[in-house]
C-alpha positions, 0 to 999 in steps of 0.5 A: 640593305641586303638587296642594295648590296646584292644589286651593287655587287651585281653591277660591279660584276657586270662592269668587271666582266665587260672590261676585257671585252672593251679592250678587245674592240679597242684598236691597237693604236687608239691612243697613238697619232701622227701629224703630217703638216701640209699648210706650208706646202704647195701641193700643185708643185713637184717640190710640195708633193715630194715634201709631203711624201717624205713627211708621210713616210716619216709618219708611217715609219714612226706610227707602224714601228711597233708592229712585229708581224710583217703583214700587220706592219705592211697593212698598217703602213698602207692604212696610214698612207691612205688616210694621209692621202685622203685627208690631204686630198680633201684639204686641197679640194677645200682650198681650191673651192675658196 
């Protein structure tokens, strides 16, 4: 019985020690997300691209608004824009293959 209790205590200690480490490797915005809808846009037109840019700008402002440090905010904005452009580009390429 004593061995069982000491094993459980050892496992619990390891689990508690690992919790702060897991928090360190979790991105700050892991739970946050923004959606930029493009299904109603014609990206081949100037109006469609302008609407897409407005939607991305809105998502960038909302998603990165919690960054207090200006350089971190700029990095966040660049990353969100790049991701939105990459995903929209892949959707356009996929649609053109159909």
